[in-house]
C-alpha positions as CSV (number, residue, x, y, z in Angstrom):
1,X,-40.0,-34.4,18.1
2,X,-39.2,-32.4,21.2
3,X,-39.5,-28.5,21.0
4,X,-35.8,-27.8,20.8
5,X,-34.7,-31.1,19.2
6,X,-32.3,-31.3,16.2
7,X,-33.8,-32.9,13.0
8,X,-32.0,-36.0,12.4
9,X,-33.6,-38.1,9.5
10,X,-31.9,-41.2,10.8
11,X,-33.3,-41.0,14.3
12,X,-37.0,-40.5,13.2
13,X,-39.6,-43.3,13.5
14,X,-43.2,-43.6,12.1
15,X,-44.6,-42.5,15.5
16,X,-42.6,-39.4,15.5
17,X,-43.7,-38.6,12.0
18,X,-47.4,-39.3,12.9
19,X,-47.1,-36.8,15.9
20,X,-45.5,-34.1,13.7
21,X,-48.0,-34.3,11.0
22,X,-51.1,-34.4,13.3
23,X,-52.9,-31.1,13.6
24,X,-54.3,-31.9,17.0
25,X,-53.7,-34.7,19.8
26,X,-57.2,-36.2,18.8
27,X,-56.1,-36.7,15.2
28,X,-53.1,-38.5,16.2
29,X,-54.8,-42.0,16.2
30,X,-55.9,-41.7,12.7
31,X,-52.7,-40.1,11.4
32,X,-50.8,-43.1,13.0
33,X,-53.2,-45.7,11.6
34,X,-52.9,-44.1,7.9
35,X,-49.1,-43.9,8.1
36,X,-48.8,-47.5,9.5
37,X,-51.1,-48.7,6.9
38,X,-49.1,-47.0,3.9
39,X,-45.9,-48.4,5.2
40,X,-47.1,-51.9,5.7
41,X,-48.5,-51.8,2.3
42,X,-45.2,-50.3,0.5
43,X,-43.2,-53.1,2.4
44,X,-45.3,-55.9,1.1
45,X,-44.1,-55.0,-2.4
46,X,-40.6,-54.8,-1.2
47,X,-41.0,-58.5,0.0
48,X,-42.2,-59.4,-3.6
49,X,-39.3,-57.7,-5.4
50,X,-36.6,-58.8,-3.3
51,X,-34.5,-55.7,-4.4
52,X,-32.2,-54.1,-2.0
53,X,-32.3,-51.1,-4.1
54,X,-36.2,-51.0,-3.6
55,X,-36.0,-51.5,0.0
56,X,-33.5,-48.4,0.5
57,X,-36.0,-46.4,-1.6
58,X,-38.7,-47.3,1.1
59,X,-36.4,-46.1,3.8
60,X,-35.6,-42.9,1.9
61,X,-39.3,-42.3,1.2
62,X,-39.7,-42.0,5.0
63,X,-37.0,-39.4,5.1
64,X,-38.7,-37.6,2.3
65,X,-41.8,-37.6,4.3
66,X,-40.0,-36.0,7.3
67,X,-38.7,-33.3,5.2
68,X,-42.1,-32.6,3.6
69,X,-43.5,-32.1,7.2
70,X,-40.7,-30.4,9.0
71,X,-39.2,-28.3,6.2
72,X,-42.5,-27.4,4.1
73,X,-45.3,-27.8,6.5
74,X,-47.0,-30.4,4.4
75,X,-50.0,-32.5,5.6
76,X,-50.8,-36.2,5.8
77,X,-51.6,-36.8,2.3
78,X,-48.1,-35.6,1.3
79,X,-46.6,-37.9,3.7
80,X,-48.6,-41.1,2.6
81,X,-47.7,-40.1,-1.1
82,X,-44.1,-40.0,-0.3
83,X,-44.1,-43.3,1.2
84,X,-46.0,-45.0,-1.5
85,X,-44.0,-43.1,-4.2
86,X,-41.4,-46.3,-4.8
87,X,-44.0,-48.9,-5.5
88,X,-46.1,-46.6,-7.5
89,X,-43.3,-45.1,-9.6
90,X,-41.8,-48.7,-10.1
91,X,-45.2,-49.7,-11.5
92,X,-45.9,-52.4,-8.8
93,X,-49.2,-50.6,-8.0
94,X,-52.0,-48.9,-10.1
95,X,-53.7,-45.5,-9.3
96,X,-57.0,-47.3,-9.0
97,X,-55.7,-49.5,-6.0
98,X,-54.4,-46.4,-4.2
99,X,-57.4,-44.4,-4.7
100,X,-59.6,-47.1,-3.3
101,X,-57.4,-47.5,-0.3
102,X,-56.2,-44.0,0.4
103,X,-58.4,-41.6,-1.6
104,X,-58.2,-39.6,-4.8
105,X,-56.0,-36.7,-3.5
106,X,-52.9,-39.1,-2.7
107,X,-53.6,-41.0,-6.0
108,X,-53.5,-37.7,-7.9
109,X,-50.3,-36.6,-6.2
110,X,-48.6,-39.7,-7.3
111,X,-49.9,-39.5,-10.9
112,X,-48.6,-36.0,-11.2
113,X,-45.2,-37.0,-9.7
114,X,-45.0,-39.9,-12.3
115,X,-45.7,-37.6,-15.1
116,X,-43.0,-35.0,-13.9
117,X,-40.5,-37.7,-13.5
118,X,-40.7,-38.3,-17.3
119,X,-40.0,-34.7,-18.1
120,X,-36.4,-34.2,-19.4
121,X,-34.6,-31.0,-18.4
122,X,-32.2,-29.4,-20.9
123,X,-29.0,-27.9,-19.3
124,X,-29.8,-24.5,-21.1
125,X,-32.9,-24.2,-19.1
126,X,-30.9,-24.4,-15.8
127,X,-28.2,-21.9,-17.0
128,X,-30.7,-19.5,-18.6
129,X,-33.6,-19.8,-16.0
130,X,-33.0,-16.4,-14.4
131,X,-33.5,-14.8,-17.8
132,X,-36.5,-17.0,-19.0
133,X,-39.3,-16.6,-16.5
134,X,-41.8,-17.9,-19.0
135,X,-40.5,-21.5,-18.9
136,X,-43.2,-23.9,-19.2
137,X,-44.4,-25.1,-16.0
138,X,-43.8,-28.9,-16.3
139,X,-40.1,-28.1,-16.8
140,X,-40.3,-25.9,-13.8
141,X,-41.5,-28.7,-11.6
142,X,-39.0,-31.0,-13.0
143,X,-36.3,-28.7,-11.7
144,X,-37.8,-28.9,-8.4
145,X,-37.8,-32.8,-8.4
146,X,-34.2,-32.7,-9.4
147,X,-33.2,-31.3,-6.0
148,X,-34.5,-34.6,-4.6
149,X,-32.5,-36.5,-7.2
150,X,-29.2,-35.0,-6.4
151,X,-29.6,-35.7,-2.7
152,X,-31.1,-39.5,-3.4
153,X,-28.5,-40.2,-6.1
154,X,-25.3,-38.5,-5.1
155,X,-25.8,-38.9,-1.3
156,X,-27.4,-42.3,-1.2
157,X,-29.3,-41.5,2.1
158,X,-26.1,-40.6,3.9
159,X,-26.4,-37.6,6.3
160,X,-24.8,-34.6,4.9
161,X,-22.6,-34.1,7.9
162,X,-20.9,-37.5,7.3
163,X,-19.9,-37.2,3.6
164,X,-16.2,-37.2,4.0
165,X,-15.5,-40.5,2.5
166,X,-18.7,-41.4,1.0
167,X,-18.8,-38.6,-1.5
168,X,-15.2,-38.2,-2.1
169,X,-15.6,-39.9,-5.5
170,X,-18.4,-37.4,-6.4
171,X,-16.6,-34.0,-5.6
172,X,-16.1,-33.4,-9.3
173,X,-15.9,-29.9,-10.8
174,X,-19.3,-30.7,-12.3
175,X,-21.0,-31.4,-9.0
176,X,-19.7,-28.5,-7.3
177,X,-20.8,-26.2,-10.2
178,X,-24.3,-27.6,-10.2
179,X,-24.5,-27.3,-6.4
180,X,-23.5,-23.6,-6.7
181,X,-25.3,-22.5,-9.6
182,X,-28.5,-24.6,-9.2
183,X,-29.3,-26.7,-6.2
184,X,-28.2,-24.4,-3.4
185,X,-30.1,-21.2,-4.9
186,X,-33.0,-23.5,-5.6
187,X,-33.2,-24.7,-2.0
188,X,-32.8,-21.3,-0.8
189,X,-35.8,-20.1,-3.0
190,X,-37.8,-23.0,-1.7
191,X,-37.1,-22.0,1.8
192,X,-35.6,-25.3,2.4
193,X,-33.0,-23.6,4.6
194,X,-31.7,-26.7,6.5
195,X,-30.9,-28.5,3.2
196,X,-29.6,-25.4,1.5
197,X,-27.1,-24.8,4.5
198,X,-25.9,-28.3,4.4
199,X,-25.3,-28.3,0.8
200,X,-23.7,-24.8,0.9
201,X,-21.4,-26.0,3.6
202,X,-20.5,-29.2,1.5
203,X,-19.8,-26.9,-1.5
204,X,-17.4,-24.7,0.7
205,X,-15.5,-27.5,2.4
206,X,-14.6,-28.9,-1.1
207,X,-14.1,-25.7,-3.0
208,X,-12.4,-23.4,-0.3
209,X,-11.1,-26.1,2.1
210,X,-8.7,-23.8,3.7
211,X,-11.4,-21.2,4.6
212,X,-13.7,-23.6,6.0
213,X,-11.4,-25.3,8.3
214,X,-9.9,-21.9,9.4
215,X,-13.5,-20.7,10.2
216,X,-14.4,-24.0,12.0
217,X,-11.1,-23.7,14.1
218,X,-12.1,-20.3,15.1
219,X,-15.4,-21.0,16.2
220,X,-13.8,-23.5,18.6
221,X,-16.8,-25.9,18.8
222,X,-18.8,-28.2,16.5
223,X,-22.1,-27.4,14.8
224,X,-23.8,-29.7,17.4
225,X,-22.3,-27.9,20.3
226,X,-23.3,-24.5,18.8
227,X,-26.9,-26.0,18.4
228,X,-27.0,-27.1,22.0
229,X,-25.8,-23.8,23.2
230,X,-28.7,-22.2,21.4
231,X,-31.3,-24.7,22.6
232,X,-30.4,-23.7,26.2
233,X,-30.9,-19.9,25.2
234,X,-34.1,-20.6,23.6
235,X,-35.5,-22.3,26.5
236,X,-34.6,-19.3,28.8
237,X,-36.2,-17.0,26.5
238,X,-39.1,-19.0,25.9
239,X,-39.8,-19.4,29.8
240,X,-39.3,-15.6,30.4
241,X,-41.6,-14.6,27.6
242,X,-44.3,-17.2,28.4
243,X,-44.2,-16.1,32.1
244,X,-45.7,-12.7,30.8
245,X,-48.6,-14.3,29.2
246,X,-47.6,-13.5,25.7
247,X,-48.5,-15.7,22.5
248,X,-45.7,-16.3,20.3
249,X,-43.7,-18.8,18.2
250,X,-40.1,-19.1,18.8
251,X,-37.7,-20.0,15.9
252,X,-33.9,-20.3,16.1
253,X,-31.0,-21.0,13.9
254,X,-27.0,-21.1,14.0
255,X,-25.2,-19.5,11.2
256,X,-23.8,-22.1,8.8
257,X,-20.0,-22.3,8.0
258,X,-21.0,-21.1,4.3
259,X,-23.1,-18.0,5.5
260,X,-20.2,-17.0,7.9
261,X,-17.6,-17.3,5.0
262,X,-20.0,-15.3,2.6
263,X,-20.5,-12.7,5.2
264,X,-16.7,-12.3,5.9
265,X,-16.2,-11.9,2.0
266,X,-18.9,-9.3,1.7
267,X,-18.1,-7.2,4.6
268,X,-14.3,-7.7,4.6
269,X,-14.3,-8.5,8.4
270,X,-12.9,-11.2,10.7
271,X,-15.1,-14.1,12.4
272,X,-15.1,-12.3,15.9
273,X,-16.8,-9.2,14.2
274,X,-19.8,-11.3,13.2
275,X,-22.3,-10.9,15.8
276,X,-25.3,-13.3,14.4
277,X,-23.7,-16.7,14.8
278,X,-26.7,-17.7,16.7
279,X,-30.0,-16.1,16.6
280,X,-33.6,-16.6,17.7
281,X,-36.9,-15.1,16.0
282,X,-40.1,-14.3,18.4
283,X,-43.1,-14.2,16.3
284,X,-46.1,-12.6,18.0
285,X,-49.4,-14.4,17.4
286,X,-52.9,-13.4,18.0
287,X,-52.4,-9.9,16.9
288,X,-55.1,-9.7,14.2
289,X,-57.1,-6.6,14.5
290,X,-54.5,-4.7,16.3
291,X,-53.2,-1.4,15.2
292,X,-49.7,-0.7,14.0
293,X,-48.8,1.1,17.2
294,X,-50.3,-1.9,19.3
295,X,-47.9,-4.2,17.1
296,X,-45.1,-2.0,18.0
297,X,-45.6,-1.7,21.6
298,X,-46.0,-5.7,21.8
299,X,-42.5,-6.3,20.0
300,X,-40.8,-3.6,22.2
301,X,-42.3,-5.3,25.2
302,X,-40.6,-8.6,24.2
303,X,-37.3,-7.0,23.9
304,X,-37.6,-5.5,27.3
305,X,-38.4,-8.9,28.8
306,X,-35.3,-10.3,27.1
307,X,-33.3,-7.4,28.3
308,X,-33.8,-8.5,31.8
309,X,-32.0,-11.9,30.9
310,X,-29.3,-10.5,29.0
311,X,-27.2,-7.4,28.4
312,X,-28.2,-5.6,25.1
313,X,-25.4,-4.5,23.0
314,X,-27.0,-1.1,22.1
315,X,-24.7,-0.2,19.1
316,X,-25.8,-3.4,17.4
317,X,-29.6,-2.8,17.0
318,X,-31.9,-2.3,13.9
319,X,-35.3,-0.8,14.3
320,X,-37.1,-1.7,11.2
321,X,-40.5,-1.3,12.7
322,X,-40.4,2.5,13.3
323,X,-38.8,2.8,9.8
324,X,-39.5,-0.2,7.5
325,X,-37.1,-1.0,4.8
326,X,-38.0,-0.2,1.1
327,X,-39.1,-3.7,0.8
328,X,-41.7,-3.2,3.3
329,X,-39.6,-5.5,5.7
330,X,-40.5,-4.9,9.5
331,X,-38.8,-6.4,12.4
332,X,-36.7,-5.3,15.5
333,X,-33.1,-6.7,15.5
334,X,-31.0,-6.6,18.8
335,X,-27.8,-8.3,19.8
336,X,-27.4,-9.5,23.3
337,X,-24.4,-10.7,25.3
338,X,-25.5,-13.8,27.0
339,X,-22.3,-14.1,29.1
340,X,-22.2,-17.9,29.4
341,X,-23.3,-18.7,25.7
342,X,-21.8,-15.9,23.8
343,X,-23.6,-13.4,21.8
344,X,-27.1,-13.9,20.4
345,X,-29.1,-11.9,17.7
346,X,-32.7,-11.8,18.4
347,X,-35.6,-10.7,16.0
348,X,-39.0,-9.7,17.2
349,X,-42.0,-9.3,14.8
350,X,-45.7,-10.1,14.5
351,X,-47.2,-12.7,12.2
352,X,-48.2,-9.9,9.8
353,X,-44.7,-8.8,9.6
354,X,-43.3,-12.5,9.4
355,X,-45.6,-13.1,6.4
356,X,-44.2,-10.1,4.6
357,X,-40.6,-11.2,5.3
358,X,-41.3,-14.9,4.1
359,X,-43.6,-14.4,1.3
360,X,-43.9,-10.7,0.3
361,X,-41.4,-8.3,-1.3
362,X,-39.1,-8.6,1.5
363,X,-38.8,-12.5,1.1
364,X,-35.4,-13.8,1.9
365,X,-34.6,-15.4,-1.3
366,X,-35.6,-12.2,-3.2
367,X,-32.8,-10.0,-1.8
368,X,-30.2,-12.4,-0.4
369,X,-28.3,-13.9,-3.3
370,X,-25.8,-16.7,-2.7
371,X,-23.4,-15.8,-5.5
């Protein structure tokens, strides 16, 4: 997968998956060989069963493996377990055979998965989840598995952007309620932001259709076009910061239609008053051992570099480094006018700050509710 390429599950092949999961270029050969072996073995069972449903499950297992790698940063063991899940869960292969061929860790993952798939989840547990933090662990894990089920069963492997006709039958009140009250918040809490955004957009499209189409019309371009523009901005920022010898990770995101709608409702504003439709985050690496003052200087240096590229909008700025939020959140936020590509929100923080923002008290899912 290229650095600024959009994730399209249908376009991925095994070689791309191997490259994505390999920790180093040297590990690529071993990774590629292991994934090939797992796929060939799984496909051999498909030939025995002659089942179209089983063959489709194998194709979807590759998509699960891609999500595990790209969305959750999981490793080779999880990828192979995902590929082997269809034959194992169907009882076509035993734990001992998998352990002998791929190792105990992968076999153990599949055994636990099979055990959890048998768990029954009561609807009262879903509805009362927030007020019942001591729910038994197996049931919590069963909930996590159900997010996979709704995508697999209801969407049948169809990309969420193309659900117009395929899911027309499923747009019932119950499905929309389950999406809003359960699956969307769960994906958000698990930090599966791409999945959460797609599910939320789908919910909005079929619940508040007029608002959905009104926002898309005002944006004047498709999601793909917005992503392509952001990719160009990201490349410019990446080159400018790299030229100064700074070590960093660059992340990017375009605001989903649902997020735009939610912000309009919350702030009582118009679409043209929302300035973070496109955003990039620069995370400074190699800052271990640096003082807080040195971290601040490094973050401000990056903003100075980008200010030479684009014009800062000074009245749209948040300095959460000098004065952190009550939640200990630290980051610099500044909006730029890029002229050619529209407005851009930029966040700059160090790895330490990013860890607090993603996993600590400032974690996104803890303060940003989707109700």
